[in-house]
C-alpha positions as CSV (number, residue, x, y, z in Angstrom):
1,X,-41.0,-20.5,27.1
2,X,-41.1,-19.6,30.8
3,X,-39.8,-16.3,32.2
4,X,-36.8,-17.9,33.8
5,X,-35.9,-19.6,30.5
6,X,-36.1,-16.3,28.7
7,X,-33.8,-14.7,31.2
8,X,-31.3,-17.6,31.0
9,X,-31.4,-17.5,27.2
10,X,-30.8,-13.7,27.3
11,X,-27.9,-14.1,29.6
12,X,-26.3,-16.8,27.4
13,X,-26.7,-14.6,24.3
14,X,-25.2,-11.6,26.2
15,X,-22.2,-13.7,27.2
16,X,-21.8,-14.9,23.7
17,X,-21.9,-11.3,22.4
18,X,-19.4,-10.2,25.1
19,X,-17.0,-12.9,24.0
20,X,-17.5,-12.0,20.3
21,X,-16.7,-8.3,21.1
22,X,-13.6,-9.4,23.1
23,X,-12.4,-11.3,20.0
24,X,-13.1,-8.3,17.7
25,X,-10.5,-6.4,19.7
26,X,-7.8,-9.0,19.1
27,X,-8.3,-9.9,15.4
28,X,-5.8,-8.1,13.1
29,X,-6.5,-9.8,9.8
30,X,-9.0,-7.6,7.8
31,X,-10.8,-10.4,6.1
32,X,-11.2,-12.4,9.4
33,X,-12.3,-9.2,11.1
34,X,-15.0,-8.6,8.5
35,X,-16.3,-12.1,8.8
36,X,-16.5,-12.0,12.6
37,X,-18.2,-8.6,12.5
38,X,-20.8,-10.0,10.2
39,X,-21.4,-13.0,12.4
40,X,-21.7,-10.8,15.4
41,X,-24.2,-8.4,13.7
42,X,-26.5,-11.4,12.9
43,X,-27.5,-11.5,16.6
44,X,-29.9,-8.7,15.7
45,X,-31.4,-6.3,18.3
46,X,-29.4,-7.8,21.1
47,X,-26.2,-6.5,19.6
48,X,-26.7,-2.8,20.2
49,X,-26.7,-2.7,24.0
50,X,-23.5,-4.7,24.1
51,X,-21.9,-2.5,21.5
52,X,-22.8,0.7,23.4
53,X,-21.4,-0.8,26.6
54,X,-18.0,-1.2,24.9
55,X,-17.7,2.4,23.7
56,X,-15.6,3.4,26.7
57,X,-12.3,2.3,25.0
58,X,-9.3,4.0,23.4
59,X,-8.2,0.7,21.8
60,X,-8.0,1.5,18.1
61,X,-8.3,-2.2,17.2
62,X,-11.5,-2.6,19.2
63,X,-12.9,0.7,17.9
64,X,-12.4,-0.7,14.4
65,X,-14.3,-3.9,15.3
66,X,-17.1,-1.9,16.9
67,X,-17.4,0.3,13.8
68,X,-17.6,-2.7,11.5
69,X,-20.4,-4.2,13.5
70,X,-22.3,-0.9,13.7
71,X,-22.1,-0.5,10.0
72,X,-24.1,-3.8,9.6
73,X,-26.9,-2.8,12.0
74,X,-30.1,-0.9,11.3
75,X,-28.7,2.6,10.9
76,X,-32.1,4.1,11.8
77,X,-31.5,2.6,15.3
78,X,-27.7,2.7,15.7
79,X,-27.1,6.3,14.5
80,X,-29.5,8.0,17.1
81,X,-28.0,5.7,19.8
82,X,-24.5,6.8,19.0
83,X,-25.5,10.4,18.8
84,X,-27.0,10.2,22.2
85,X,-23.7,8.8,23.6
86,X,-21.7,11.5,21.9
87,X,-23.9,14.3,23.3
88,X,-24.2,12.9,26.8
89,X,-22.3,14.7,29.6
90,X,-22.5,11.6,31.7
91,X,-20.4,9.5,29.3
92,X,-16.6,9.4,29.4
93,X,-14.5,11.2,26.9
94,X,-13.3,7.9,25.5
95,X,-17.0,6.9,24.9
96,X,-17.6,10.2,23.2
97,X,-14.6,9.8,20.9
98,X,-15.5,6.2,20.1
99,X,-19.0,7.1,19.2
100,X,-17.8,10.0,17.1
101,X,-15.3,7.8,15.3
102,X,-18.0,5.2,14.4
103,X,-20.4,7.8,13.2
104,X,-17.8,9.6,11.1
105,X,-15.7,6.8,9.7
106,X,-18.1,3.8,9.5
107,X,-21.5,5.3,9.2
108,X,-20.4,8.5,7.2
109,X,-22.6,10.7,9.4
110,X,-21.7,14.5,9.7
111,X,-20.0,15.5,12.9
112,X,-21.1,18.9,14.0
113,X,-19.7,21.2,16.7
114,X,-22.5,20.3,19.1
115,X,-21.3,16.7,19.2
116,X,-17.7,17.7,19.7
117,X,-18.5,20.0,22.6
118,X,-19.3,17.0,24.9
119,X,-15.6,16.2,25.1
120,X,-14.6,17.9,28.3
121,X,-10.8,17.5,28.5
122,X,-9.4,17.1,24.9
123,X,-5.8,17.1,26.1
124,X,-6.4,14.2,28.6
125,X,-8.2,12.3,25.9
126,X,-5.3,12.8,23.5
127,X,-2.8,11.6,26.1
128,X,-5.0,8.6,26.9
129,X,-5.4,7.8,23.2
130,X,-1.6,7.8,22.8
131,X,-1.0,5.6,25.9
132,X,-3.5,3.1,24.5
133,X,-1.8,3.3,21.1
134,X,1.6,2.5,22.7
135,X,0.1,-0.5,24.4
136,X,-1.2,-1.8,21.2
137,X,2.0,-1.2,19.3
138,X,3.9,-3.2,21.9
139,X,1.9,-6.3,20.8
140,X,1.4,-5.5,17.1
141,X,3.4,-3.0,15.1
142,X,0.7,-2.9,12.4
143,X,-1.9,-1.4,14.8
144,X,-0.4,2.0,13.9
145,X,-2.1,1.6,10.5
146,X,-5.5,1.2,12.0
147,X,-4.8,4.1,14.4
148,X,-3.9,6.5,11.5
149,X,-6.8,5.3,9.4
150,X,-9.1,6.3,12.3
151,X,-7.3,9.6,12.8
152,X,-7.6,10.4,9.1
153,X,-11.4,10.1,9.4
154,X,-11.6,12.6,12.3
155,X,-11.9,16.4,12.0
156,X,-8.4,17.9,11.3
157,X,-8.2,19.4,14.8
158,X,-8.2,15.9,16.4
159,X,-5.0,14.9,14.6
160,X,-3.4,18.2,15.6
161,X,-4.5,17.6,19.2
162,X,-2.9,14.2,19.2
163,X,0.4,15.5,17.8
164,X,0.5,18.3,20.3
165,X,0.1,15.9,23.1
166,X,3.1,13.8,22.1
167,X,5.8,16.0,23.8
168,X,3.9,15.8,27.1
169,X,4.6,12.0,27.3
170,X,7.9,10.3,27.9
171,X,10.0,9.5,24.8
172,X,9.0,6.2,23.4
173,X,9.9,4.2,20.3
174,X,6.3,3.8,19.3
175,X,5.7,7.5,19.4
176,X,8.7,7.9,17.2
177,X,7.1,5.4,14.8
178,X,3.8,7.4,14.8
179,X,5.7,10.7,14.1
180,X,7.7,9.1,11.3
181,X,4.5,8.0,9.6
182,X,2.8,11.3,10.1
183,X,5.9,13.0,8.6
184,X,5.1,11.0,5.4
185,X,1.5,12.0,5.3
186,X,-0.4,14.2,3.0
187,X,-1.1,17.1,5.4
188,X,2.0,19.5,5.1
189,X,1.5,21.2,8.5
190,X,1.2,18.0,10.5
191,X,4.2,16.5,8.6
192,X,6.4,19.5,9.4
193,X,5.3,19.4,13.0
194,X,6.2,15.7,13.2
195,X,9.7,16.4,11.7
196,X,10.2,19.2,14.2
197,X,9.2,16.9,17.2
198,X,11.6,14.2,15.9
199,X,14.5,16.6,15.8
200,X,13.8,17.5,19.4
201,X,13.6,13.9,20.5
202,X,17.1,13.0,21.7
203,X,17.0,9.2,21.2
204,X,18.7,6.8,18.7
205,X,15.2,5.8,17.5
206,X,14.5,9.4,16.5
207,X,17.9,9.6,14.8
208,X,17.1,6.5,12.8
209,X,13.6,7.7,11.9
210,X,15.1,10.9,10.5
211,X,17.7,8.9,8.6
212,X,15.1,6.9,6.7
213,X,12.9,10.0,6.2
214,X,15.7,11.9,4.6
215,X,15.7,9.2,1.8
216,X,12.0,8.7,1.3
217,X,10.5,12.2,1.5
218,X,10.3,14.8,-1.3
219,X,13.1,17.3,-1.4
220,X,11.5,20.0,0.8
221,X,10.7,17.7,3.6
222,X,13.9,15.7,3.2
223,X,15.8,18.9,3.9
224,X,13.9,19.3,7.2
225,X,14.7,15.7,8.1
226,X,18.4,16.3,7.3
227,X,18.4,19.5,9.4
228,X,16.9,17.5,12.3
229,X,19.7,14.9,11.9
230,X,22.3,17.6,12.2
231,X,20.6,18.9,15.4
232,X,20.7,15.4,17.0
233,X,24.3,14.9,16.0
234,X,25.3,18.2,17.6
235,X,23.5,17.0,20.8
236,X,25.6,13.8,20.8
237,X,22.9,11.4,19.3
238,X,23.9,9.1,16.5
239,X,23.0,5.7,15.1
240,X,24.2,2.8,17.3
241,X,26.8,0.7,15.6
242,X,25.3,-2.5,14.2
243,X,21.7,-1.3,14.3
244,X,21.7,-0.9,10.5
245,X,23.3,-3.9,8.7
246,X,25.2,-3.1,5.5
247,X,24.3,-5.1,2.4
248,X,26.8,-7.7,1.5
249,X,27.4,-9.1,5.0
250,X,26.9,-12.8,5.4
251,X,24.4,-12.5,8.2
252,X,21.5,-10.1,8.2
253,X,22.1,-8.8,4.7
254,X,19.2,-7.3,2.8
255,X,18.9,-8.3,-0.9
256,X,16.7,-7.0,-3.7
257,X,14.7,-8.8,-6.4
258,X,12.7,-7.3,-9.3
259,X,9.9,-8.7,-11.4
260,X,9.4,-7.8,-15.1
261,X,7.0,-4.9,-15.7
262,X,3.5,-6.1,-16.5
263,X,1.0,-4.9,-19.1
264,X,-0.5,-2.4,-16.6
265,X,2.9,-0.9,-15.8
266,X,3.2,-2.7,-12.5
267,X,6.5,-4.1,-11.1
268,X,7.0,-6.1,-7.9
269,X,10.1,-5.2,-5.8
270,X,11.1,-7.6,-3.1
271,X,13.6,-6.9,-0.3
272,X,14.6,-10.1,1.4
273,X,16.7,-10.8,4.5
274,X,17.3,-14.5,4.8
275,X,20.2,-15.0,7.1
276,X,22.1,-18.3,6.8
277,X,21.1,-21.0,9.3
278,X,17.9,-19.2,10.4
279,X,14.4,-20.8,10.2
280,X,12.7,-17.5,9.3
281,X,13.5,-14.5,7.3
282,X,12.2,-11.0,6.6
283,X,10.3,-9.7,3.5
284,X,9.3,-6.3,2.3
285,X,7.3,-6.6,-0.9
286,X,6.3,-3.4,-2.8
287,X,4.2,-2.9,-5.9
288,X,5.1,0.1,-8.0
289,X,3.1,1.2,-11.0
290,X,3.4,3.6,-13.8
291,X,2.4,6.4,-13.4
292,X,1.3,6.4,-9.7
293,X,4.4,5.2,-8.0
294,X,4.3,2.9,-5.0
295,X,0.7,1.6,-4.8
296,X,0.9,-1.3,-2.3
297,X,3.2,-2.8,0.3
298,X,3.4,-5.9,2.5
299,X,5.9,-6.9,5.1
300,X,6.6,-9.8,7.4
301,X,9.4,-10.7,9.8
302,X,8.6,-14.4,10.3
303,X,8.5,-15.8,6.7
304,X,9.7,-19.4,6.6
305,X,13.2,-19.5,5.1
306,X,12.1,-22.1,2.5
307,X,9.5,-19.6,1.2
308,X,12.2,-17.0,0.4
309,X,14.6,-17.3,-2.6
310,X,18.1,-18.4,-1.6
311,X,20.9,-16.0,-2.0
312,X,22.3,-15.9,-5.6
313,X,24.4,-13.8,-7.9
314,X,22.9,-10.7,-9.5
315,X,21.2,-11.7,-12.7
316,X,19.8,-15.0,-11.4
317,X,16.1,-15.5,-12.2
318,X,14.0,-17.0,-9.4
319,X,10.6,-18.6,-9.9
320,X,8.3,-18.1,-6.9
321,X,5.0,-20.0,-6.4
322,X,2.3,-17.6,-5.2
323,X,-0.8,-19.7,-4.7
324,X,-2.4,-22.9,-6.0
325,X,-4.2,-21.2,-8.9
326,X,-2.1,-18.0,-9.3
327,X,0.7,-17.5,-11.8
328,X,4.3,-18.0,-10.7
329,X,6.2,-14.8,-10.0
330,X,9.5,-14.3,-11.8
331,X,12.0,-12.3,-9.8
332,X,15.5,-11.2,-10.9
333,X,18.2,-11.0,-8.3
334,X,19.8,-7.5,-8.4
335,X,22.1,-5.4,-6.2
336,X,20.5,-3.9,-3.1
337,X,21.0,-0.4,-4.4
338,X,19.5,-1.3,-7.8
339,X,16.2,-2.3,-6.0
340,X,16.3,0.9,-4.0
341,X,16.8,3.0,-7.1
342,X,13.6,1.4,-8.6
343,X,11.7,2.4,-5.4
344,X,13.2,5.9,-5.4
345,X,12.1,6.5,-9.0
346,X,8.6,5.2,-8.0
347,X,8.6,7.7,-5.1
348,X,9.2,10.5,-7.6
349,X,6.1,9.4,-9.5
350,X,4.1,9.5,-6.2
351,X,5.3,13.1,-5.6
352,X,4.6,14.1,-9.2
353,X,1.1,12.5,-9.3
354,X,0.1,13.5,-5.8
355,X,-0.6,9.8,-5.0
356,X,0.1,9.1,-1.3
357,X,2.3,6.2,-0.5
358,X,0.6,3.2,1.2
359,X,0.6,3.1,5.0
360,X,2.4,-0.3,5.0
361,X,5.3,1.2,3.0
362,X,5.5,4.2,5.4
363,X,5.7,1.8,8.4
364,X,8.2,-0.7,7.0
365,X,10.5,1.4,4.8
366,X,13.3,1.9,7.4
367,X,14.3,-1.7,6.4
368,X,15.7,-0.3,3.2
369,X,16.5,3.3,4.0
370,X,18.6,2.9,7.2
371,X,21.7,2.4,5.1
372,X,22.9,5.6,3.3
373,X,21.7,5.9,-0.2
374,X,22.6,8.2,-3.1
375,X,20.1,8.1,-6.0
376,X,21.9,7.2,-9.2
377,X,20.0,6.4,-12.5
378,X,23.1,4.5,-13.7
379,X,22.1,1.7,-11.2
380,X,19.4,0.9,-13.8
381,X,21.4,0.8,-17.1
382,X,19.8,1.8,-20.3
383,X,21.1,-0.1,-23.3
384,X,21.7,1.3,-26.7
385,X,18.8,1.0,-29.1
386,X,19.0,-1.8,-31.6
387,X,19.1,-0.6,-35.2
388,X,17.3,-3.1,-37.3
389,X,14.5,-3.9,-39.7
390,X,11.4,-1.8,-39.3
391,X,8.7,-3.8,-37.6
392,X,11.2,-5.9,-35.6
393,X,10.1,-4.5,-32.3
394,X,6.8,-6.4,-32.5
395,X,8.8,-9.5,-31.8
396,X,9.2,-8.4,-28.2
397,X,5.7,-9.7,-27.4
398,X,7.0,-13.2,-28.1
399,X,9.6,-12.9,-25.3
400,X,8.6,-14.6,-22.0
401,X,9.2,-11.4,-20.0
402,X,6.4,-9.8,-22.0
403,X,3.9,-12.6,-21.4
404,X,0.5,-11.0,-20.6
405,X,1.2,-7.7,-22.4
406,X,-1.7,-6.5,-24.4
407,X,-3.6,-3.2,-24.8
408,X,-6.3,-2.9,-22.2
409,X,-9.1,-0.3,-22.4
410,X,-12.8,0.1,-22.2
411,X,-12.7,1.1,-25.9
412,X,-11.7,-2.4,-26.9
413,X,-14.5,-4.0,-25.1
414,X,-17.1,-1.7,-26.7
415,X,-15.5,-2.2,-30.1
416,X,-15.5,-6.0,-29.7
417,X,-19.2,-5.9,-28.9
418,X,-19.9,-3.8,-31.9
419,X,-18.0,-6.2,-34.2
420,X,-20.0,-9.2,-33.0
421,X,-18.8,-12.6,-34.2
422,X,-17.2,-11.4,-37.4
423,X,-13.9,-9.7,-37.8
424,X,-12.3,-9.7,-41.2
425,X,-8.5,-9.1,-41.6
426,X,-9.2,-5.7,-43.3
427,X,-11.5,-4.6,-40.5
428,X,-9.1,-5.7,-37.9
429,X,-6.2,-3.7,-39.5
430,X,-8.4,-0.7,-39.9
431,X,-9.6,-0.7,-36.3
432,X,-6.0,-1.2,-34.9
433,X,-4.8,1.8,-37.0
434,X,-7.7,3.9,-35.7
435,X,-6.9,3.1,-32.1
436,X,-3.2,3.9,-32.5
437,X,-4.1,7.3,-34.0
438,X,-6.3,8.0,-30.9
439,X,-3.5,7.3,-28.3
440,X,-3.1,10.2,-26.0
441,X,0.4,11.8,-25.4
442,X,0.1,10.6,-21.8
443,X,-0.4,7.0,-22.9
444,X,2.6,7.3,-25.3
445,X,4.9,8.6,-22.5
446,X,3.6,5.8,-20.2
447,X,4.5,3.1,-22.7
448,X,7.9,4.7,-23.3
449,X,8.6,4.5,-19.6
450,X,7.4,0.9,-19.4
451,X,9.5,-0.2,-22.4
452,X,12.6,1.6,-21.0
453,X,12.0,-0.1,-17.7
454,X,11.9,-3.5,-19.4
455,X,15.1,-2.6,-21.3
456,X,16.8,-2.0,-18.0
457,X,15.4,-5.3,-16.5
458,X,16.5,-7.3,-19.6
459,X,20.0,-5.7,-19.3
460,X,20.2,-6.8,-15.7
461,X,19.0,-10.2,-16.7
462,X,22.0,-10.4,-19.2
463,X,19.8,-10.4,-22.3
464,X,21.3,-7.6,-24.3
465,X,19.6,-8.4,-27.6
466,X,16.1,-8.2,-26.1
467,X,17.1,-5.2,-24.0
468,X,18.3,-3.3,-27.1
469,X,15.0,-4.2,-28.9
470,X,12.9,-2.9,-26.0
471,X,14.9,0.4,-25.9
472,X,14.5,0.7,-29.7
473,X,10.7,0.3,-29.3
474,X,10.7,3.0,-26.6
475,X,12.7,5.4,-28.8
476,X,10.5,4.6,-31.8
477,X,7.4,5.7,-29.8
478,X,9.2,9.0,-28.8
479,X,10.2,10.0,-32.3
480,X,7.2,9.0,-34.4
481,X,3.5,8.5,-34.4
482,X,2.2,5.5,-32.4
483,X,0.7,4.3,-35.7
484,X,4.2,3.8,-37.0
485,X,5.2,1.6,-34.1
486,X,5.1,-2.1,-35.0
487,X,5.2,-2.9,-31.3
488,X,2.2,-0.7,-30.5
489,X,0.2,-2.0,-33.5
490,X,0.7,-5.6,-32.4
491,X,0.0,-4.7,-28.7
492,X,-3.3,-3.2,-29.6
493,X,-4.0,-6.1,-32.0
494,X,-3.5,-8.7,-29.3
495,X,-5.8,-6.7,-27.0
496,X,-8.5,-6.5,-29.7
497,X,-8.3,-10.2,-30.3
498,X,-8.7,-11.0,-26.6
499,X,-11.7,-8.6,-26.4
500,X,-13.3,-10.2,-29.4
501,X,-12.8,-13.7,-28.0
502,X,-14.4,-12.6,-24.8
503,X,-17.3,-11.0,-26.6
504,X,-17.9,-14.1,-28.7
505,X,-17.9,-16.3,-25.6
506,X,-20.5,-14.0,-24.1
507,X,-22.7,-14.1,-27.2
508,X,-22.4,-17.9,-27.4
509,X,-23.5,-18.3,-23.8
510,X,-26.5,-16.0,-24.4
511,X,-27.7,-18.0,-27.4
512,X,-27.6,-21.4,-25.5
513,X,-31.1,-22.5,-24.6
């Protein structure tokens, strides 16, 4: 290959890499971003110079793409190169911070004081970072999640520097969103500071942020949000009429739907806004789980109307197709406040367990908390237990709402392997009794909560007999030994049978020539 040809080939590769990095800054889907980063990294040694040339950015989306590519390169080469950029006085502060972000978050390299000292004007960098953040938010509201993920990976003083810089910029709805999400974060000092700044931001956006925060924060922080609301009211700021749509209106009304509770204690809560005559609707989907609370969230504002359940009376059961090979989702239409009560009780589990709420929930929850809410356990009715024949509660596992319920634990898998291909009736009964006797108090309380939750769901579904039976099973667990619970014995028995069948299938495969 001639010298000219080599130069031309190098230029073509450089242009291809430049285009690839341009695209990395635009991709928001995590799976697509991971695939494109892998494709880019496959260009080998030619990637690093282009990557280093892109470090002078405050774009959180591009920083994330650069970091994913860097993580796929030879770390013996990329780490020293990034450290050189971070230490260099000739590089811009944006380049310093991007290099530090990649080293810390994506390559898990320690960041020492010497590297931080190269940043010459931290306040200017913080303001520039916020300006870039606002620009990204104007095109994609979910970019705040990537921004906060990156901020969480920085030394604590970086987050404080960013928050301190906010008052030095003009009031902006995107900065209000950032403060609202920080107020829901795990760091108490930053959360308090964010609430204080919101109470001093005399805009309707800040008022509405504090309104939603007063409903979704634990008591101590909720009190600060309510105090901030009072300050804004006294200064003449209040919610604009029509900004929050009350449930029950024909156009723009939010509705709630609940799935049954599954074997792992998970329950899906949908909040849907499908206005009549519109091609698209809004969806906020939350997954709550015993005993962590809210564990996942998803939201979209452009869901095709036909993909959302049509409005129906409370108690109506909807069947939702999820994917070609996935099980259908059963969702029960309930009152809006009933769905919010489920979420509120899940939040209490987050606070008790110390499990942080997902960033997606923190971003999207004003959709459900903009309307005033008073927590009321009676929104989730608990039926009277059903007095009946001992052992009757085991029949619950034949109910369609309990499909998929079985005991799941590593113990069952180990036990199934030890039993091999043979499991006599006597051995099975003995093993089940042994497992019930070894149930921890925490596991017992968890199943009590799950059964009580199912009793409520069945009551809302107008199935009083099954609801009373579920409540009876919950109370049976609370007053006696798990070994005395017919429901628990059968639950463990089903789990053991599934584990044994799986073990047998594995042994059979191993014996095939």
